[in-house]
C-alpha positions in Angstrom: 33.7 85.7 150.4 36.5 85.6 148.5 36.5 85.2 144.9 38.1 82.2 143.0 40.4 84.0 141.1 41.7 86.6 143.2 44.3 84.1 144.6 45.5 83.2 141.1 45.8 86.9 140.4 48.1 87.2 143.5 50.3 84.4 142.6 53.9 85.2 141.4 55.4 84.4 138.3 57.5 80.9 138.4 61.2 81.6 138.9 62.3 79.5 135.9 60.1 82.0 133.6 62.4 84.8 135.2 65.7 83.1 134.5 64.2 82.4 130.7 63.5 86.2 130.0 67.1 87.0 131.6 68.6 85.0 129.6 66.7 86.0 126.3 67.6 89.5 127.8 71.5 88.9 127.9 71.2 87.2 124.7 69.4 90.1 122.7 72.2 92.7 124.4 74.9 90.2 123.0 73.4 89.9 119.7 73.3 94.0 119.6 77.2 94.5 120.3 77.8 91.4 118.2 76.3 93.5 115.2 77.8 97.2 116.5 81.2 95.6 116.8 80.5 94.4 113.0 79.2 97.6 111.8 82.3 99.3 113.8 85.1 97.1 112.0 83.2 96.8 108.7 84.5 100.1 107.0 88.2 98.9 107.9 87.6 95.3 106.2 86.1 96.9 103.2 88.8 98.7 102.7 91.2 96.2 103.6 89.4 94.1 100.9 89.3 96.7 98.2 92.8 98.5 98.4 95.0 95.2 99.1 93.3 92.0 97.9 91.5 93.3 94.9 94.4 95.2 93.9 96.6 92.4 94.3 93.9 90.3 92.2 94.5 92.7 89.9 98.0 93.0 89.7 98.1 89.1 89.0 95.9 89.5 85.8 97.8 92.2 84.7 101.1 89.8 85.4 99.5 87.6 83.1 99.1 89.8 80.3 100.7 91.7 77.2 100.2 95.3 78.8 103.2 97.2 77.1 102.7 101.3 77.0 100.1 103.4 78.4 97.2 101.7 76.6 96.0 99.1 78.7 96.3 95.4 77.2 94.8 92.4 78.7 95.3 90.1 76.4 96.5 86.5 77.7 100.0 85.9 77.8 100.2 83.0 80.4 103.4 82.9 82.6 105.5 84.2 79.8 106.4 87.1 81.6 107.5 85.2 85.0 109.7 82.8 82.5 111.1 85.5 80.7 112.3 87.3 84.2 114.0 84.0 85.2 116.1 83.6 82.0 117.0 87.6 82.3 120.8 88.5 83.3 119.5 91.5 85.2 116.8 89.6 87.0 119.3 86.9 88.3 121.5 90.0 89.2 118.9 91.3 91.3 118.2 88.0 93.1 122.4 87.7 93.9 122.4 91.3 95.5 119.1 90.5 97.5 120.6 87.5 99.0 123.8 89.7 99.8 121.9 92.5 101.0 119.9 90.3 103.3 122.4 88.2 104.5 124.8 91.1 105.4 121.7 93.2 107.1 119.9 90.5 108.8 123.0 89.2 110.7 124.5 92.4 111.4 121.4 93.6 112.7 120.7 90.8 115.0 124.2 90.6 116.2 124.8 94.2 116.9 121.4 94.9 118.8 122.2 91.6 120.8 125.6 93.3 121.3 123.9 96.6 122.5 120.8 94.8 124.5 123.8 93.0 126.7 125.4 96.1 127.4 122.8 97.7 128.5 121.7 94.9 130.8 124.3 95.4 132.8 123.1 98.2 134.8 125.0 100.9 133.3 124.7 104.6 134.2 122.8 106.6 132.1 120.9 103.5 130.3 117.7 105.8 129.4 120.3 108.0 127.3 122.0 105.4 125.7 118.7 103.4 125.0 117.4 106.6 123.3 120.5 107.0 121.4 120.6 103.6 119.9 116.6 103.9 119.1 116.8 107.4 117.2 118.2 106.0 114.0 115.3 104.3 113.5 113.1 107.1 113.5 114.7 108.2 110.6 113.6 107.7 106.9 115.5 105.4 104.9 116.1 108.4 102.6 117.7 110.9 104.9 119.7 107.9 106.2 120.9 106.9 102.6 121.7 111.0 102.0 123.9 111.1 105.1 126.0 107.8 104.3 126.1 108.6 100.8 128.6 111.6 102.1 130.0 109.0 104.5 131.0 106.4 102.1 132.0 108.7 99.1 134.7 107.0 97.1 136.4 109.5 95.9 139.8 110.6 96.5 142.6 113.2 96.7 141.0 116.7 97.4 137.4 115.3 97.2 138.0 112.6 100.0 135.4 112.9 102.6 133.7 110.5 105.2 135.1 106.8 106.5 138.2 107.5 103.7 138.7 110.7 105.2 138.9 109.7 108.8 141.0 106.5 108.0 143.5 108.6 106.2 143.8 111.1 109.4 144.3 107.9 111.4 146.7 106.7 108.9 144.6 103.7 108.2 144.8 103.9 104.5 144.7 100.2 104.2 140.8 100.8 105.0 140.0 103.4 102.5 138.0 101.6 99.4 135.0 102.3 97.2 132.4 101.4 99.2 129.1 101.1 97.3 130.8 101.6 93.9 132.5 98.0 94.3 131.2 96.0 91.5 130.5 92.8 93.4 130.2 93.6 96.9 128.9 97.3 96.7 125.4 95.9 97.8 126.9 95.0 100.9 128.6 98.5 102.0 124.7 99.6 101.4 123.9 97.1 104.2 125.6 99.1 106.6 123.7 101.9 106.3 120.5 99.5 107.1 122.5 97.9 109.8 123.2 101.4 111.7 119.6 102.3 111.3 117.8 99.1 112.6 120.2 97.3 115.2 118.4 99.7 117.8 115.0 98.1 117.0 117.0 94.4 117.5 118.3 95.7 120.7 115.1 97.0 122.1 113.5 93.7 121.5 116.6 91.8 123.0 117.0 94.1 126.0 112.9 93.5 126.8 113.8 89.6 126.2 116.4 90.0 128.9 114.8 91.3 131.4 111.9 89.2 131.3 114.4 86.3 132.2 114.1 85.3 135.7 117.4 86.2 137.9 116.7 82.6 139.6 118.3 80.7 136.5 121.1 82.6 136.1 122.1 82.2 139.9 121.1 78.5 139.5 123.5 78.3 136.8 125.8 80.0 138.6 125.9 78.0 141.8 126.4 74.7 139.3 129.4 76.5 138.2 129.0 78.0 135.0 130.9 80.5 133.5 129.0 83.8 132.1 129.5 82.7 128.4 128.2 79.1 129.5 124.9 81.5 130.7 124.5 83.3 127.9 124.9 80.1 125.7 123.0 77.4 127.7 120.5 79.6 129.5 120.2 83.1 127.8 120.0 82.3 124.3 117.7 79.5 124.6 115.3 81.8 125.9 115.5 84.3 123.6 114.8 81.9 120.4 111.5 83.6 119.9 112.6 87.1 119.8 115.5 86.0 117.2 112.7 84.4 115.0 110.6 87.7 115.3 113.8 89.9 114.1 114.9 87.4 111.7 111.2 87.6 110.4 111.1 91.5 110.5 114.6 92.1 109.2 113.8 89.5 106.2 111.0 90.8 104.7 112.5 94.6 104.8 115.6 93.4 103.3 113.4 91.9 100.7 111.4 95.2 100.0 114.4 97.4 99.8 113.9 100.2 97.5 114.5 103.7 99.0 117.9 103.3 100.6 119.9 102.4 97.6 118.3 105.0 95.6 119.2 108.0 98.2 122.8 106.5 98.3 123.8 105.3 94.6 120.9 105.8 92.5 120.0 103.8 89.9 123.2 101.8 89.3 123.1 98.2 87.8 125.6 96.7 90.1 123.5 97.6 93.1 120.4 96.9 91.4 117.4 95.0 93.0 113.6 93.5 92.7 112.0 96.7 93.7 114.1 99.1 91.6 113.6 96.7 88.5 110.0 96.6 89.1 109.9 100.4 89.0 112.1 101.0 86.0 110.3 98.5 84.3 106.9 99.7 84.7 107.2 103.2 85.1 109.9 104.1 82.7 109.8 101.1 80.4 106.3 100.9 80.3 106.1 97.0 80.3 103.2 96.9 83.0 103.0 93.4 82.7 106.5 92.2 83.5 106.6 94.7 86.5 103.4 93.3 87.6 105.2 89.9 87.8 108.1 91.3 89.6 105.9 92.7 92.1 104.0 89.2 92.6 107.4 87.7 93.0 108.2 90.1 95.4 104.8 89.1 97.5 105.4 85.6 97.2 108.8 85.9 98.6 107.4 87.8 101.5 104.8 85.5 102.0 107.0 82.3 102.6 108.5 84.2 105.0 106.2 85.6 107.1 103.3 83.1 107.0 105.1 80.3 108.5 106.1 82.6 111.5 102.2 83.6 111.6 101.3 80.1 111.7 103.7 79.3 114.4 103.0 82.4 116.7 98.8 81.0 116.4 99.7 77.7 117.4 102.0 78.9 120.2 99.4 81.0 121.5 96.4 78.1 121.1 98.9 76.0 123.2 98.9 78.7 126.0 
């Protein structure tokens, strides 16, 4: 005789229950992976929150205070420090110098980098050597660059002539000799030449990668249509390189707004070459006006944010469309 419960004991589980168990197991594994991922990145997130955003908030608070001297004074001062800056003649000089330096540096780096990229894209022999040669200055710090270019742009005359002025003298091009960074109005533009020398290799690498990414069929089609080489670059190549130009513009622009060590290495703390970063350093650490120095730093932060945040939003939107 067969027992009634024996058939039910050997009955296999329903397939739906198996799928539910598998799904629950997968969900549990995903939850564990998510928790582990959060735990792994949480120290970095915490460090960023503390050492960047918390200190930014603290700097904002100091900029709204009357802190002067070594003893902290967080007495509320409102926007007085900011108002005083915009009525300060020295800060006006800083803004003018920043505009000149940014214009010369960004435009010069982009044009020279693009020209070098076009030359390397022609399939020259020894391309790897020249590519490394153009990129080498980027590996040097601004301090080293400043020391070298201070000698190259030595404004001395007579027996103490050196650098470019001495070279122009040997070549009988005396009309090209000038005071370089000691020129009262345009000395900051001479300092930008050193920055162009250092960063043009970086823009060259960006443009070279962009040129190599352009399909050769597009150029062939333009040539078949009768376009000259100049027209190909104007109507085909340059429009396709617009994202790279925008990236270079943003990167170089925010670097120029924060320039400090290059100017110090070339010319020291001279008022004709003063920029907001140098003014902030002297105000905070030499003059002990911590409130005003914090206000300058916040204005620098805002200027950089105004330049970078729209670019980030633009990039994220393009990636979402893709």
